[in-house]
C-alpha positions as CSV (number, residue, x, y, z in Angstrom):
1,M,-19.9,7.3,-18.7
2,I,-21.5,10.3,-17.1
3,H,-20.4,13.7,-18.4
4,V,-19.5,16.4,-15.9
5,S,-22.6,18.3,-16.8
6,E,-24.7,15.2,-15.8
7,I,-23.1,14.7,-12.3
8,T,-25.8,15.0,-9.6
9,Y,-25.5,16.3,-6.2
10,E,-25.9,12.8,-4.8
11,Q,-23.2,11.5,-7.1
12,K,-20.8,14.2,-5.9
13,Q,-21.6,13.3,-2.2
14,E,-21.0,9.7,-3.0
15,F,-17.6,10.5,-4.7
16,V,-16.6,12.5,-1.6
17,E,-17.7,9.6,0.7
18,H,-15.5,7.2,-1.4
19,L,-12.5,9.6,-1.1
20,S,-13.2,9.7,2.7
21,D,-13.1,5.9,2.7
22,G,-9.6,5.9,1.2
23,L,-10.2,5.5,-2.4
24,D,-8.2,7.3,-5.0
25,A,-10.2,9.7,-7.3
26,H,-10.1,7.3,-10.2
27,S,-11.6,4.3,-8.2
28,A,-14.1,6.6,-6.5
29,A,-15.3,8.1,-9.9
30,A,-15.6,4.5,-11.4
31,L,-17.9,3.5,-8.5
32,V,-20.1,6.5,-9.3
33,G,-20.2,5.6,-13.0
34,T,-17.8,8.0,-14.6
35,T,-14.1,8.9,-14.7
36,G,-11.7,10.9,-12.4
37,T,-11.4,13.4,-15.3
38,Q,-15.0,14.3,-15.1
39,F,-14.6,15.1,-11.3
40,R,-11.3,16.9,-11.8
41,K,-13.3,19.3,-14.0
42,L,-15.4,20.1,-10.9
43,R,-12.3,20.7,-8.8
44,N,-10.4,22.9,-11.2
45,P,-10.8,26.5,-10.3
46,E,-9.7,27.5,-13.8
47,G,-12.4,25.4,-15.5
48,V,-15.8,26.1,-16.7
49,W,-17.4,23.4,-14.5
50,Y,-15.7,24.5,-11.2
51,D,-17.7,23.8,-8.1
52,A,-16.0,25.4,-5.1
53,E,-18.2,23.7,-2.5
54,F,-17.5,20.3,-4.1
55,A,-13.8,21.0,-4.3
56,R,-13.7,22.1,-0.6
57,D,-15.5,18.9,0.3
58,C,-13.0,16.8,-1.7
59,D,-10.1,18.5,-0.1
60,E,-11.6,17.9,3.4
61,A,-12.2,14.2,2.6
62,E,-8.7,13.7,1.4
63,Q,-7.4,15.2,4.7
64,N,-9.7,13.2,6.9
65,P,-7.7,10.9,9.3
66,R,-10.3,8.1,8.7
67,R,-9.0,8.1,5.0
68,A,-5.4,7.5,6.1
69,Q,-6.5,4.8,8.5
70,T,-8.6,3.0,5.9
71,Q,-5.8,3.3,3.3
72,R,-3.4,1.6,5.8
73,E,-5.9,-1.2,6.5
74,R,-6.5,-1.8,2.8
75,L,-2.7,-1.8,2.2
76,E,-2.2,-4.2,4.9
77,G,-5.0,-6.5,3.7
78,A,-3.5,-6.4,0.1
79,F,-0.1,-7.2,1.6
80,W,-1.5,-10.3,3.5
81,L,-3.3,-11.5,0.5
82,Q,0.0,-11.5,-1.5
83,V,1.7,-13.3,1.3
84,E,-1.0,-16.0,1.1
85,K,-0.6,-16.2,-2.6
86,G,3.1,-17.0,-2.1
87,N,4.5,-13.7,-3.4
88,W,8.1,-13.9,-2.3
89,N,8.6,-10.3,-2.3
90,A,5.7,-9.8,0.0
91,I,6.9,-12.7,2.2
92,L,10.3,-11.1,2.5
93,K,8.9,-7.8,3.5
94,G,6.5,-9.5,6.0
95,L,9.3,-11.3,7.6
96,L,11.3,-8.1,7.9
97,L,8.3,-6.2,9.3
98,Y,6.8,-8.8,11.6
99,H,9.0,-11.7,12.5
100,P,11.1,-10.8,15.6
101,E,14.1,-12.9,14.6
102,W,14.5,-10.8,11.4
103,E,14.7,-7.7,13.5
104,P,18.6,-7.5,13.3
105,L,18.1,-7.1,9.5
106,R,15.9,-4.0,9.8
107,H,17.7,-0.7,9.5
108,T,16.6,2.0,11.7
109,N,17.7,5.6,12.0
110,L,19.6,5.4,8.7
111,R,22.1,3.0,10.4
112,V,24.2,1.7,7.5
113,T,26.2,-1.3,8.2
114,G,27.0,-4.6,6.6
115,Q,23.3,-5.4,6.7
116,I,22.9,-4.3,3.2
117,D,25.3,-7.0,1.9
118,H,23.6,-9.5,4.2
119,M,20.2,-8.6,2.8
120,L,21.4,-8.9,-0.7
121,A,22.8,-12.3,0.1
122,L,19.5,-13.3,1.6
123,V,17.4,-12.0,-1.3
124,K,19.5,-13.9,-3.8
125,Q,19.0,-17.1,-1.8
126,L,15.3,-16.9,-1.3
127,P,14.1,-18.0,-4.7
128,S,16.1,-21.2,-4.4
129,L,14.9,-22.1,-1.0
130,T,12.2,-24.7,-0.7
131,D,9.3,-24.1,1.7
132,E,10.8,-26.7,4.0
133,Q,14.2,-25.0,4.0
134,L,12.5,-21.6,4.7
135,R,10.5,-23.1,7.5
136,E,13.6,-24.7,9.1
137,M,15.4,-21.4,8.9
138,L,12.7,-19.5,10.6
139,E,12.4,-22.1,13.3
140,A,16.2,-22.2,14.0
141,D,17.4,-20.4,17.1
142,D,19.4,-17.8,15.2
143,G,16.7,-17.5,12.5
144,P,17.7,-15.8,9.2
145,V,21.2,-15.0,10.6
146,A,22.2,-18.7,10.1
147,L,21.2,-18.4,6.3
148,L,23.2,-15.3,6.0
149,E,26.2,-16.6,7.6
150,A,26.0,-19.9,5.5
151,G,25.7,-17.8,2.3
152,E,28.8,-15.7,2.9
């Protein structure tokens, strides 16, 4: 591990670039070869190792719109990886977000209706469904609504 006193200008720049690319401070520091704690020392205005220029660069990197876009892309990639692995929680969230026939189950504008009860009924049934049952349900004309009504 590199101590704060040994961090070079190039390592600081690399850390800032990783922040801009959407990484958190811990992950960015690990790629540079040290810990987030060492870089926090450089950003702490109360600390002995404070580097105002570096702190400003880090703040700018964290506010960079590219960072937010990259984080969204990474999150979506991780989501789809979990779906491909068969993670039921991710599959359910994916169906709610992306499948048009699940749209009636989405809540918008804090509209609270019986959908909460329906969703609970659906979630309780998902672990017991076979892949074939889930596939049939998704291909049915009334999609997940049929499963919800059958479960009531």
